C-alpha positions as CSV (number, residue, x, y, z in Angstrom):
1,X,-8.3,3.7,13.2
2,X,-4.7,3.0,14.3
3,X,-2.5,6.1,14.5
4,X,1.3,5.9,14.3
5,X,3.3,6.7,17.4
6,X,6.9,8.1,17.2
7,X,8.3,4.6,16.9
8,X,6.1,3.7,14.0
9,X,6.8,6.9,12.1
10,X,10.5,6.7,12.6
11,X,10.6,3.1,11.4
12,X,8.7,4.0,8.2
13,X,10.7,7.1,7.6
14,X,14.0,5.3,8.0
15,X,12.8,2.6,5.6
16,X,12.1,5.2,3.0
17,X,15.6,6.7,3.4
18,X,17.1,3.2,3.2
19,X,15.3,2.3,0.0
20,X,16.1,5.7,-1.6
21,X,19.8,4.9,-1.1
22,X,19.3,1.4,-2.4
23,X,17.6,2.7,-5.5
24,X,20.2,5.4,-6.1
25,X,23.0,2.7,-6.0
26,X,21.1,0.4,-8.3
27,X,20.5,3.1,-10.9
28,X,24.1,4.1,-10.6
29,X,25.2,0.5,-11.4
30,X,26.7,0.1,-7.9
31,X,24.1,-2.5,-6.8
32,X,23.6,-5.6,-8.9
33,X,20.1,-6.7,-10.0
34,X,20.2,-9.9,-8.1
35,X,20.9,-8.0,-4.9
36,X,18.4,-5.2,-5.6
37,X,15.5,-7.5,-6.5
38,X,14.8,-8.8,-2.9
39,X,15.2,-5.3,-1.6
40,X,12.6,-3.8,-4.0
41,X,10.2,-6.7,-3.4
42,X,10.3,-6.1,0.3
43,X,9.2,-2.5,-0.5
44,X,6.3,-3.6,-2.8
45,X,8.0,-2.9,-6.1
46,X,7.6,-5.4,-9.0
47,X,8.8,-5.1,-12.6
48,X,5.8,-5.8,-14.7
49,X,5.0,-6.3,-18.4
50,X,5.1,-2.6,-19.3
51,X,6.4,-0.7,-16.3
52,X,7.2,-1.1,-12.5
53,X,4.2,-1.8,-10.3
54,X,4.1,-0.5,-6.7
55,X,1.8,-2.3,-4.3
56,X,0.8,-0.1,-1.3
57,X,-0.3,-1.7,2.0
58,X,-3.8,-0.9,3.4
59,X,-3.7,-2.8,6.7
60,X,-6.9,-4.9,7.1
61,X,-8.4,-2.7,4.4
62,X,-8.8,0.5,6.5
63,X,-8.2,4.0,5.0
64,X,-8.7,7.5,6.4
65,X,-10.0,10.0,3.9
66,X,-6.7,11.9,4.0
67,X,-4.9,8.7,3.0
68,X,-7.3,8.2,0.1
69,X,-6.7,11.8,-1.1
70,X,-2.9,11.1,-0.9
71,X,-3.4,8.0,-3.1
72,X,-5.3,10.2,-5.6
73,X,-2.4,12.7,-5.6
74,X,0.1,9.9,-6.2
75,X,-2.0,8.5,-9.0
76,X,-1.9,11.9,-10.7
77,X,1.7,12.9,-10.1
78,X,3.4,9.5,-10.5
79,X,1.0,7.3,-12.4
80,X,-1.8,7.6,-15.0
81,X,-4.6,8.9,-12.8
82,X,-5.9,5.7,-11.3
83,X,-5.2,2.8,-9.0
84,X,-6.2,-0.8,-8.7
85,X,-7.6,-2.3,-5.5
86,X,-6.6,-6.0,-4.9
87,X,-7.9,-9.1,-3.1
88,X,-5.5,-8.4,-0.2
89,X,-7.2,-5.1,0.4
90,X,-4.2,-3.2,-1.0
91,X,-3.9,-0.7,-3.9
92,X,-1.5,-1.1,-6.9
93,X,-0.1,1.6,-9.1
94,X,0.8,0.2,-12.5
95,X,2.9,2.9,-14.2
96,X,5.4,4.6,-11.8
97,X,9.0,5.0,-12.9
98,X,11.6,3.2,-10.9
99,X,13.4,6.5,-10.0
100,X,10.1,8.0,-8.7
101,X,9.3,5.1,-6.2
102,X,11.4,6.5,-3.3
103,X,9.5,9.8,-3.6
104,X,6.2,7.9,-3.7
105,X,7.2,6.1,-0.5
106,X,8.0,9.4,1.2
107,X,4.6,10.7,0.2
108,X,3.0,7.7,1.7
109,X,4.9,8.0,4.9
110,X,3.6,11.5,5.3
111,X,0.1,10.0,5.8
112,X,1.1,7.0,7.8
113,X,1.2,4.5,4.9
114,X,3.9,2.4,3.3
115,X,4.6,-0.5,1.0
116,X,6.6,-2.6,3.3
117,X,6.1,-6.4,2.9
118,X,3.5,-6.1,0.2
119,X,5.6,-8.5,-1.8
120,X,8.6,-10.8,-1.3
121,X,8.9,-14.0,0.8
122,X,7.7,-12.5,4.0
123,X,4.5,-12.0,6.1
124,X,2.2,-10.0,3.8
125,X,-0.5,-7.5,4.6
126,X,-2.9,-8.9,7.2
127,X,-6.5,-8.9,5.9
128,X,-9.8,-9.0,7.7
129,X,-13.6,-8.7,7.4
130,X,-14.5,-5.4,5.7
131,X,-17.5,-5.2,8.1
132,X,-15.4,-5.5,11.2
133,X,-16.8,-3.4,14.1
134,X,-20.2,-2.7,12.4
135,X,-21.7,-6.1,11.5
136,X,-24.5,-7.5,13.7
137,X,-23.1,-11.0,13.5
138,X,-19.8,-10.2,15.0
139,X,-18.5,-11.9,18.2
140,X,-15.7,-9.3,18.6
141,X,-13.9,-6.8,16.4
142,X,-10.9,-8.5,14.8
143,X,-9.1,-5.3,13.8
144,X,-7.1,-4.8,17.1
145,X,-5.6,-8.3,16.6
146,X,-4.8,-7.5,13.0
147,X,-3.0,-4.5,14.1
148,X,-1.1,-6.4,16.8
149,X,-0.1,-9.0,14.2
150,X,1.0,-6.2,11.8
151,X,3.2,-4.7,14.4
152,X,4.7,-8.0,15.4
153,X,5.3,-9.1,11.8
154,X,6.6,-5.9,10.3
155,X,10.4,-6.2,9.6
156,X,10.5,-9.3,11.9
157,X,14.1,-10.3,11.5
158,X,13.5,-14.0,11.7
159,X,10.9,-14.0,9.0
160,X,12.2,-11.6,6.5
161,X,13.2,-14.3,4.0
162,X,10.8,-17.2,4.4
163,X,10.6,-20.1,1.9
164,X,7.7,-18.3,0.2
165,X,5.2,-15.5,0.8
166,X,2.9,-15.9,3.9
167,X,-0.6,-14.6,4.3
168,X,-2.8,-14.2,7.4
169,X,-6.5,-13.4,7.7
170,X,-8.6,-12.7,10.8
171,X,-12.4,-12.9,11.2
172,X,-14.5,-12.1,14.2
173,X,-18.0,-12.7,12.8
174,X,-20.3,-15.7,12.3
175,X,-20.0,-15.3,8.5
176,X,-16.5,-15.6,7.1
177,X,-16.0,-12.6,4.7
178,X,-12.2,-12.7,4.9
179,X,-11.6,-16.0,3.1
180,X,-9.7,-17.2,6.1
181,X,-9.7,-20.9,5.0
182,X,-7.6,-20.2,1.9
183,X,-4.8,-18.4,3.9
184,X,-1.6,-19.7,5.2
185,X,-3.0,-18.9,8.7
186,X,-6.7,-18.2,9.3
187,X,-7.8,-17.0,12.7
188,X,-11.4,-17.1,13.8
189,X,-12.5,-15.4,17.0
190,X,-14.6,-18.0,18.9
191,X,-16.1,-18.5,22.3
192,X,-15.1,-21.5,24.4
193,X,-17.4,-23.7,26.4
194,X,-16.5,-21.7,29.5
195,X,-17.5,-18.4,27.7
196,X,-13.9,-17.1,27.1
197,X,-13.2,-15.6,23.7
198,X,-10.1,-16.8,21.9
199,X,-9.0,-18.0,18.5
200,X,-9.5,-21.1,16.3
201,X,-6.3,-21.5,14.4
202,X,-6.3,-22.8,10.8
203,X,-3.1,-23.5,8.8
204,X,-2.3,-24.6,5.3
205,X,-4.9,-22.9,3.1
206,X,-3.9,-21.3,-0.1
207,X,-4.7,-20.9,-3.8
208,X,-2.4,-20.8,-6.8
209,X,-1.4,-23.9,-8.7
210,X,-2.1,-26.1,-5.7
211,X,-5.3,-24.8,-4.1
212,X,-6.0,-26.2,-0.6
213,X,-8.5,-25.5,2.1
214,X,-6.9,-24.9,5.5
215,X,-7.2,-27.2,8.5
216,X,-7.7,-26.5,12.1
217,X,-4.7,-27.2,14.2
218,X,-5.9,-25.7,17.4
219,X,-9.7,-25.3,18.1
220,X,-9.1,-22.8,20.9
221,X,-6.2,-20.5,21.6
222,X,-6.2,-18.0,24.5
223,X,-5.7,-14.4,23.4
224,X,-2.6,-14.0,25.4
225,X,-0.9,-16.7,23.4
226,X,-1.7,-15.3,20.0
227,X,1.8,-14.1,19.0
228,X,3.7,-16.9,20.5
229,X,1.6,-19.5,18.6
230,X,1.9,-17.6,15.3
231,X,5.7,-17.5,15.9
232,X,5.8,-21.2,16.6
233,X,4.0,-21.9,13.3
234,X,6.3,-19.6,11.4
235,X,9.4,-21.2,13.0
236,X,8.3,-24.7,12.0
237,X,7.6,-23.4,8.4
238,X,10.8,-21.5,8.2
239,X,12.8,-24.5,9.3
240,X,11.2,-27.2,7.2
241,X,9.5,-25.3,4.2
242,X,11.1,-26.2,0.9
243,X,13.5,-23.7,-0.7
244,X,14.5,-25.8,-3.7
245,X,11.2,-25.5,-5.5
246,X,9.1,-22.4,-5.3
247,X,6.0,-24.3,-6.4
248,X,6.3,-26.5,-3.3
249,X,7.5,-23.9,-0.9
250,X,4.2,-22.7,0.7
251,X,3.2,-24.0,4.2
252,X,0.2,-25.8,2.7
253,X,2.6,-28.1,0.9
254,X,4.6,-28.7,4.1
255,X,1.5,-29.5,6.0
256,X,0.3,-31.8,3.3
257,X,3.6,-33.7,3.1
258,X,4.1,-33.8,6.9
259,X,0.5,-34.6,7.8
260,X,-1.6,-32.5,10.1
261,X,-0.8,-34.6,13.2
262,X,2.9,-34.4,12.9
263,X,2.9,-30.7,11.8
264,X,0.7,-29.8,14.8
265,X,3.0,-31.8,17.1
266,X,6.0,-29.8,15.9
267,X,4.2,-26.5,16.3
268,X,3.1,-27.4,19.8
269,X,6.6,-28.4,20.8
270,X,8.0,-25.2,19.5
271,X,5.3,-23.2,21.2
272,X,6.0,-24.8,24.6
273,X,9.5,-23.4,24.5
274,X,8.6,-19.8,23.6
275,X,5.1,-19.0,24.9
276,X,6.1,-17.8,28.3
277,X,8.4,-15.2,26.9
278,X,6.0,-13.8,24.3
279,X,2.7,-13.3,26.1
280,X,0.2,-10.7,24.9
281,X,-1.1,-9.0,28.0
282,X,-4.5,-7.6,28.4
283,X,-3.2,-4.0,28.8
284,X,-1.6,-4.2,25.3
285,X,-4.8,-5.6,23.8
286,X,-6.8,-2.7,25.4
287,X,-4.2,-0.1,24.2
288,X,-4.6,-1.2,20.6
289,X,-8.4,-1.7,20.9
290,X,-8.8,2.0,21.9
291,X,-7.8,2.9,18.4
292,X,-10.9,1.1,17.1
293,X,-13.5,2.5,19.4
294,X,-16.9,3.1,17.8
295,X,-17.4,6.6,16.4
296,X,-19.7,9.1,17.9
297,X,-23.0,7.7,16.5
298,X,-26.0,10.0,16.4
299,X,-28.7,8.2,18.5
300,X,-31.4,10.8,17.7
301,X,-34.2,9.0,15.9
302,X,-34.4,10.0,12.3
303,X,-36.5,9.1,9.3
304,X,-35.0,6.5,6.9
305,X,-34.3,7.9,3.4
306,X,-37.0,7.1,0.9
307,X,-37.3,7.7,-2.8
308,X,-39.7,6.8,-5.6
309,X,-36.8,6.2,-7.9
310,X,-36.6,2.4,-8.7
311,X,-32.8,2.8,-9.3
312,X,-32.4,4.0,-5.7
313,X,-34.5,1.1,-4.4
314,X,-32.3,-1.4,-6.4
315,X,-29.1,0.2,-5.0
316,X,-30.5,0.2,-1.5
317,X,-31.4,-3.4,-1.7
318,X,-28.1,-4.6,-3.2
319,X,-25.5,-2.1,-2.1
320,X,-26.4,-1.5,1.5
321,X,-26.4,-3.8,4.5
322,X,-27.8,-3.9,8.1
323,X,-25.6,-2.1,10.7
324,X,-25.3,-3.0,14.4
325,X,-26.3,0.5,15.3
326,X,-30.0,1.5,14.8
327,X,-30.4,4.3,12.3
328,X,-27.3,3.4,10.2
329,X,-26.5,1.3,7.2
330,X,-23.3,-0.1,5.6
331,X,-22.8,1.2,2.1
332,X,-20.9,-0.6,-0.6
333,X,-19.2,1.6,-3.3
334,X,-19.2,-0.6,-6.4
335,X,-15.9,-0.6,-8.3
336,X,-17.5,-2.8,-11.0
337,X,-19.4,-0.5,-13.3
338,X,-19.9,-1.6,-16.8
339,X,-17.0,-1.0,-19.1
340,X,-14.4,-0.6,-16.2
341,X,-11.8,-3.0,-15.1
342,X,-12.9,-4.5,-11.8
343,X,-11.2,-2.8,-8.9
344,X,-10.0,0.3,-10.7
345,X,-10.7,3.8,-9.3
346,X,-9.7,7.1,-10.9
347,X,-8.0,9.8,-8.9
348,X,-11.1,12.0,-9.3
349,X,-13.2,9.2,-7.9
350,X,-10.8,8.7,-5.0
351,X,-11.1,12.4,-4.1
352,X,-14.9,12.2,-4.4
353,X,-15.1,9.1,-2.1
354,X,-12.8,10.8,0.4
355,X,-15.2,13.8,0.5
356,X,-18.2,11.5,0.9
357,X,-16.5,9.6,3.7
358,X,-15.9,12.9,5.5
359,X,-19.5,13.9,5.0
360,X,-21.3,10.7,5.7
361,X,-19.0,8.1,7.3
362,X,-16.7,9.6,9.9
363,X,-13.9,10.1,7.4
364,X,-13.2,6.3,7.0
365,X,-13.2,4.1,3.9
366,X,-12.7,0.4,3.7
367,X,-11.4,-1.9,1.0
368,X,-13.0,-5.3,0.5
369,X,-11.2,-8.5,-0.6
370,X,-13.7,-8.6,-3.4
371,X,-12.3,-5.3,-4.8
372,X,-15.0,-2.8,-3.7
373,X,-15.0,0.0,-1.2
374,X,-17.2,0.4,1.9
375,X,-18.6,3.4,3.8
376,X,-19.4,1.6,7.0
377,X,-21.3,4.1,9.1
378,X,-23.9,6.0,7.0
379,X,-27.1,7.3,8.6
380,X,-30.2,6.0,6.9
381,X,-31.5,9.5,6.5
382,X,-28.6,10.3,4.3
383,X,-28.7,7.3,2.0
384,X,-30.7,8.9,-0.9
385,X,-28.3,11.9,-0.9
386,X,-25.3,9.7,-0.8
387,X,-26.7,7.5,-3.6
388,X,-27.1,10.5,-5.9
389,X,-23.5,11.6,-5.2
390,X,-22.1,8.1,-5.9
391,X,-24.2,7.9,-9.1
392,X,-22.6,11.1,-10.3
393,X,-19.2,9.4,-10.0
394,X,-20.3,6.1,-11.7
395,X,-19.9,4.3,-8.3
396,X,-23.5,3.3,-7.6
397,X,-23.9,0.2,-9.9
398,X,-26.4,-1.9,-7.9
399,X,-24.5,-5.2,-8.4
400,X,-22.8,-6.1,-5.1
401,X,-23.0,-9.9,-4.7
402,X,-24.3,-10.4,-8.3
403,X,-22.6,-12.1,-11.3
404,X,-21.1,-8.8,-12.5
405,X,-19.4,-8.1,-9.1
406,X,-16.4,-10.1,-10.3
407,X,-13.0,-10.6,-8.7
408,X,-10.5,-10.1,-11.4
409,X,-6.7,-9.9,-11.5
410,X,-4.9,-7.5,-13.9
411,X,-3.9,-10.5,-16.1
412,X,-2.0,-10.2,-19.3
413,X,-2.7,-6.4,-19.6
414,X,-0.1,-5.8,-16.9
415,X,1.3,-8.8,-15.1
416,X,4.5,-10.4,-16.4
417,X,3.5,-13.7,-14.9
418,X,0.1,-13.9,-16.7
419,X,-0.7,-16.4,-19.5
420,X,-3.9,-14.8,-20.6
421,X,-6.0,-11.6,-20.3
422,X,-8.6,-11.3,-17.6
423,X,-9.9,-7.7,-17.8
424,X,-11.2,-8.1,-21.3
425,X,-13.0,-11.3,-20.4
426,X,-14.6,-9.6,-17.4
427,X,-15.8,-6.8,-19.7
428,X,-17.2,-9.3,-22.2
429,X,-19.2,-11.0,-19.3
430,X,-20.4,-7.6,-18.1
431,X,-21.9,-6.9,-21.6
432,X,-23.7,-10.2,-21.7
433,X,-25.3,-9.5,-18.3
434,X,-26.4,-5.9,-18.6
435,X,-30.0,-6.7,-17.9
436,X,-30.4,-5.8,-14.2
437,X,-33.7,-7.7,-13.8
438,X,-32.0,-10.9,-15.0
439,X,-29.0,-10.2,-12.9
440,X,-31.1,-9.7,-9.7
441,X,-33.1,-12.9,-10.5
442,X,-29.9,-14.9,-10.6
443,X,-29.1,-13.9,-7.0
444,X,-25.8,-14.4,-5.2
445,X,-23.1,-15.5,-7.7
446,X,-19.4,-15.1,-7.4
447,X,-17.4,-15.1,-10.6
448,X,-13.6,-15.0,-10.1
449,X,-11.1,-14.6,-12.9
450,X,-7.3,-15.2,-13.0
451,X,-4.8,-14.8,-15.9
452,X,-2.5,-17.5,-14.6
453,X,-2.1,-20.4,-12.1
454,X,-0.9,-18.0,-9.4
455,X,-4.6,-17.4,-8.8
456,X,-4.6,-13.8,-7.7
457,X,-8.2,-13.6,-8.8
458,X,-9.2,-16.6,-6.5
459,X,-10.7,-18.6,-9.4
460,X,-10.4,-21.8,-7.5
461,X,-13.0,-20.7,-4.9
462,X,-15.3,-18.9,-7.3
463,X,-18.9,-20.1,-7.7
464,X,-17.8,-19.9,-11.3
465,X,-14.0,-19.8,-11.7
466,X,-12.2,-18.8,-14.8
467,X,-8.5,-19.5,-15.3
468,X,-6.5,-18.2,-18.3
469,X,-4.0,-20.6,-19.9
470,X,-1.7,-20.5,-22.8
471,X,-2.1,-22.9,-25.7
472,X,0.6,-22.5,-28.2
473,X,0.5,-18.7,-27.9
474,X,-3.3,-18.5,-27.8
475,X,-5.4,-17.5,-24.8
476,X,-7.8,-20.2,-23.6
477,X,-9.8,-20.5,-20.4
478,X,-10.5,-23.4,-18.0
479,X,-13.8,-23.1,-16.0
480,X,-14.7,-24.5,-12.6
481,X,-18.0,-24.6,-10.8
482,X,-18.9,-24.9,-7.1
483,X,-16.1,-23.1,-5.3
484,X,-16.6,-21.0,-2.2
485,X,-14.3,-19.0,0.2
486,X,-17.0,-18.5,2.9
487,X,-17.8,-20.7,5.8
488,X,-18.6,-23.6,3.4
489,X,-15.2,-23.2,1.7
490,X,-14.6,-25.5,-1.2
491,X,-12.6,-25.8,-4.4
492,X,-14.5,-25.7,-7.7
493,X,-14.7,-28.7,-9.9
494,X,-13.3,-28.4,-13.4
495,X,-16.0,-28.2,-16.0
496,X,-14.1,-29.7,-18.9
497,X,-11.7,-28.7,-21.7
498,X,-10.7,-25.1,-21.9
499,X,-12.6,-22.8,-24.2
500,X,-11.4,-20.1,-26.5
501,X,-11.3,-16.5,-25.3
502,X,-14.1,-15.4,-27.6
503,X,-16.4,-18.1,-26.2
504,X,-16.0,-17.4,-22.5
505,X,-18.9,-14.9,-22.1
506,X,-21.2,-17.3,-24.1
507,X,-20.2,-20.2,-21.9
508,X,-20.9,-18.2,-18.7
509,X,-24.3,-17.2,-20.1
510,X,-25.1,-20.8,-20.8
511,X,-24.0,-21.9,-17.3
512,X,-26.3,-19.3,-15.8
513,X,-29.2,-20.3,-18.1
514,X,-28.7,-23.9,-17.0
515,X,-28.9,-22.8,-13.4
516,X,-32.2,-21.0,-14.0
517,X,-33.5,-24.2,-15.6
518,X,-32.3,-26.5,-12.8
519,X,-32.8,-24.5,-9.6
520,X,-35.5,-25.3,-7.1
521,X,-37.5,-22.5,-5.5
522,X,-35.3,-20.2,-3.5
523,X,-32.1,-22.2,-4.3
524,X,-28.9,-20.3,-4.9
525,X,-26.4,-21.0,-7.7
526,X,-23.9,-22.7,-5.4
527,X,-26.6,-24.9,-3.8
528,X,-27.9,-25.9,-7.2
529,X,-24.4,-26.9,-8.4
530,X,-23.8,-28.9,-5.2
531,X,-27.1,-30.7,-5.5
532,X,-26.9,-31.5,-9.2
533,X,-23.2,-31.9,-9.6
534,X,-21.5,-30.4,-12.7
535,X,-22.7,-33.0,-15.2
536,X,-25.9,-31.1,-16.3
537,X,-23.7,-28.0,-16.9
538,X,-21.2,-30.1,-18.9
539,X,-23.9,-31.5,-21.1
540,X,-25.2,-28.1,-21.9
541,X,-21.8,-26.5,-22.6
542,X,-20.0,-29.1,-24.5
543,X,-23.0,-30.3,-26.6
544,X,-22.9,-26.8,-28.2
545,X,-19.2,-26.4,-28.6
């Protein structure tokens, strides 16, 4: 993984010192709230419902074991003994005191981490495929380009105060596991007709109150032009993006109002003026790529792990995936056990995962945008032993890709923007789906929950989307069906009127029962919904409510 050089470390250390002084002046009454707010946001600090919330950057979801141990230490010393992993592959601490945040940032800097640009109207943490570098369907590892973009965008003076937040995702595989089509910019590594590898560039995707699927504005971009083309897009957005209405300030609205042809024309015109002065040379790509060289795999043939325990078999089938290297598997660490808020991890579990990463996966841990963790390089011969260790930590629930592997925002329990709870609804759904045989029979189903229209839980692209709304002080929930954030990206269709909070789990159970009744042999939930439309589901749900 990428290691800071002296310039990187100096930049982060100076940022910590700068924010320490800003916080001191604010607490002393020398810096007004309206001036302190953008400063704290640019350092990942929100003021939430009960306490400040600090969002820590995990660039493209990659963590070293020592960094995870530091996060555990921070959780114990400054928080309440746990952290929450998010859909941007970051981690959030929900209970730090304001005066302790500079100390937390200093602790993070000691292990080459920070919270810079995890909030505010700037370029946010660049996300990517959690299987980057190990998946058999990959054209090229996207992480070097994520790192190049991170270095270019961090504290970029021209884009420090954009009209609104800006998100970039990069994918290098045939299957899109990074939700690139619902980002402000999505980048796909592709091969041209001549055999050259470059980027397909998508712009204008996004969720929130106006969900939109991104559009391709350049089918093929040479690698050397990556940064100049991104800069051209950001310049057009920065110049023309609306600043009078935050609900219409995202680049997706600009592209929609301008039209893709005119927007592309403006980008191309801007790019023509700057591209010669901002070329990404092959030597720089090679320099950064060296940080992501494959680990020292053991190529000695070994026997695959075996066990007569049906629980191990279920875990192996659902929580591990094929690896590009013979003799290895990718292992998912499920952060969705029953009775636990999706994405939460205790400090004790963090330390345990860090130890397991050192023992079984070259000291590396990855965060998925679906709020789980990954140990990417585990020898098959060690799987049974690893499963036992994860089971002891309640981290081996065999539910990856199933209906209980839900994406869920913190909702009304923590977020000051939320209209309704989401964690409690997720726990209710878990209780209704505790029969693993039934869960496995349902197959691949993505349930996404958000507590407000900001859509941090990605409900608009869930196979089943659940959105909390406020109705005269009461929590109600709108459901959608048929969304997807993968290659076949689509927005879900609204099922009908919102349902009361105590009915959501029952409605989800009815939706799933209807699917079982309607599906054809081997047909997934998403394929069934797309074949039948939502009418049969509406008839079932609203006839009984």
